[in-house]
N, C-alpha and C positions, 0 to 999 in steps of 0.2 A: 758518603758515610751517612747513615741513618742517625739523626740526633736522638740521644736518650731522653727519657722522661724528664730527668733533672735539667738537662741542656735546654729542652723545650720549655720548661718551667722558668728557667733563668731568662730566656728570651722573651718571657711575657705571657706565655699561653699555658694554662693549666697549673696544677700544683703538685707537690711532692712531699712524701714523708720519708725521713730517714732515722737512722740510729748510729750512735758511736759504737765502735768495736774496740774494746780495751784488752780483752783476754786473748791469749795466744792460742795457737793450734788450728785455727781456721774453722773449727766446727760451728761456732756461733755465727760467724759470717756466712757460711753455707745456709744455715737455718733461716737467717734474716733475708738473704737473697731470695730463697726459694719460697718463703711465705709471701713475698710480693712486695716487700719494701722497695721504694724508689732509688734510694741510695743508702750507702753506709759510709762512714768515715773511720777508717782504721788508724789507730792512734800510735804513731811512732814517737811522738813527743813524751808521752807519759805511760803508755801501755807497754806490755811485755812482748813485743812483736820484733823479731829479727828477721833476717833475709828469708829464712825458711817459713817464717810466719807470713810474711808478705806473699810468698808464693802460694801458700795455702789459702790465703784470703782471695787472691785473684782467680785461683782455680776454683774456689768455692762459689764465686758469683758468675763463673762462666756459663753461658747457656741461658742466662736469665736477663731480665731487663733492668737489673740493679746496677747502678753506677757506683764504682768504687773510687773513693777520694781518699788521699793520704794526708793525715795531719803530720806536718814535718816538724823539724826543730826550727826555732827562730833564726832568721838571717843565715839560712843554709841553701843558697841557690843550687849548689851542686847536688844536695839531697833531692831538690824538687826535680831536676832533670833526671836523676836516677830512677825515682819512682815513676815518673811519666814514661821513661824507656822500658821499664818493667811491665808496664801495661795499665797503671792507674789512669783513670780518665780525668783526673784533676787533683788539686791540692787544697788543703786548709792551712793557711800560714798564720801561726800564732804570734802575739806580741808585736804586731805592727804599730809602731808608736810614732812614725814620721813619713813624710813623702818619700824619703829615701828607702825606708823600709818597704813601702808598698811597691815602689819602682823596681826594687831588687826582685821581689816576688813575681810581679807581672812579667818582667823581662825573661826571667828564667823559665816561664811557661811558654814562650812564644819564640818561633824561629825568626830570624832576620827577614825583613827589615823591622818588624815590629818588636823584637826582642833579641835575646842573646843565647837562646837554647841551641845547644850543639846538635848537629844532624846525626841521628842514628835511628832509634825507635824501631828496631828490626821486629820486635815482638808486636808492636802496633801494626806494622805493615802486614804481618802474617794474620793478625786477627781482625784487622779493620779494612784491609784491602790496599792495593797498590796506590790508591788516590790519597792515602793518609796525609802525605806531606803536603798536599795541596789545601787540604781543609782543616789541618791540625790546629792552626792559630785560632780559628773560630770555634773548634770543637772542645779543646782543653778548657777546664773550669778552674778559675783562680779565685778562691774564697779567702778573704783576710779576716783575721780577728782583731776586734778592737777590745783590748781587755786591760787597759791602764788609764788613769785619768789624764796622763799626758796626751794620749791618743785622742781622747774626747776633746781636749782643748784644740788639737790640731786637726779636727776631722775634716774641715773644708779643704785644707791642702792636701790631706791624704786622699780624699775622694776625687780630687782633680787629676790624679794619676791615671792615665788610660789603661784599661785592660783589667780592672777590677770587676769580676762577674757577680759578686755578692759580698755582704758583710755579715759575719757571725759575732754578735757581741759575746764576750767572755765574761759573764756576770760575776763568776766567783773570783777571778783575779781582779776584776774591775773593783769589786767591793773591797778587797784587801788593800788595793792601792788607794782607797779613799778612807782607809781606817776601820773597816768593818770585817770582822772574822765571820765567815759563813760556815755552817756545817756542811760537809761534803761526804763523809764516809757513808751514809745511808741513803743519800739522795742527791740528785743534781738539781734540786728545786730552783727555779728562777724567781721565787718570791724573795725580793730584796728590800733593804732599807729604802726609805723614800728618796733620800738624796741619790742613791744609786739608780733607782727608777728613773729619776730626772735626767741623769746623765745618759742612760740608754735611749730615753725619749729624745734627747737631743741628737744622738747618733741616728735614730730612725727617722727624725725629721729631715736631717741632712741627706740621707739616702733617698728619701722620697722625692726631695727636690731635684735629684739627679737620676731618678728612675733606677736606682740601684736596689735590688732585692735584699732584704734583711733575712737572715736564717737564724731564728732563736733556737736555744737548746732548752726543751721543756723536760721537766722531771716526770710528769704524769699526763695521762690523756686529758685531764681537766685543764692543766697549764697549756697543753697544745691547742685545746679549744679556745682558750682566751687569746692565744697568739693569732689564731684565725680570725677572731673578732677584731682584732687591731689591724686587720688587713694583711698579715703575712700569709703569703701562699705556699711558702716552703718552710719546713721546720723539722729539726731532729727532735725525736722523743726518747729521752733516757740513753742509757748505755747498756751494753750487755752485762757488764759487772754488776751495775746497780740493780738491773731487772732480775738477774739470777740471785743476787744477794737477798733481795727483798722477798722474792717468791719462795726462795728455799727457806728463809726465816719464818714466814707465815705458815708454810707447810710443817715445819718442825714443831712450831708452837701447837699447831692443831694435833699433831700426832702425840706430843707429850700429854696434852690435855686428855686424850683418848686413853692414855695409859693409866690415868689416875683411877683409884678405886671408885667404883659407883658409889654415890652418896644415898645410902639407905637409912633414912631416919628410923629409930626404934619406934615401934608402936605401942 
């Protein structure tokens, strides 16, 4: 199997830019994939995506180089196996707060003897070739989210679990667990209070020591650029929901302004 751009970046070569997909229907996933994004994360945890939506997302990225990852519900190894068998190339696992949580995630992604994934994956065999079973353990991408202060305190034992391909800090939930309420409705900005930034730096330092990539979620291209300056080679930039919300709001304001009567001061 030819490794994807994201898999290659996780292995240490190159970089990748992605986006979260939270809206149902599959249309935004198709647009993102065909624009040339390297990966997307379709959100089963918080997004309005059911089985039909998963099928639409996976169909939307077909024929492109965009990798599809599913953010599953916490501590659901059965859901991990299910989305991989449906054709997702990897998973993002939220609320990993302990080594046991991390082990549950990584083992659900891999076939024995490296894991506990049940053998099936018929769609992957059709789409990726008869050799899928031989290369799947190295091909599937397991990204864990560190998004609670308990996880930060246990970061060393969590990262010691084999099979973690990358860490995605969940800065909004992490901030909440530390007593800080962040605005989320209009942005996914990763500008956080100093104490939260220090906690994230602790996670990033632990990942660097083990050569595990960190995938931040940036709310704007400027935040994405700052992540690159910190040495991150892979990052998500925004969500389809927030991007559409903000772009539609700006356009509406411009149209409303254009509808106002012209200001013709009397002479």
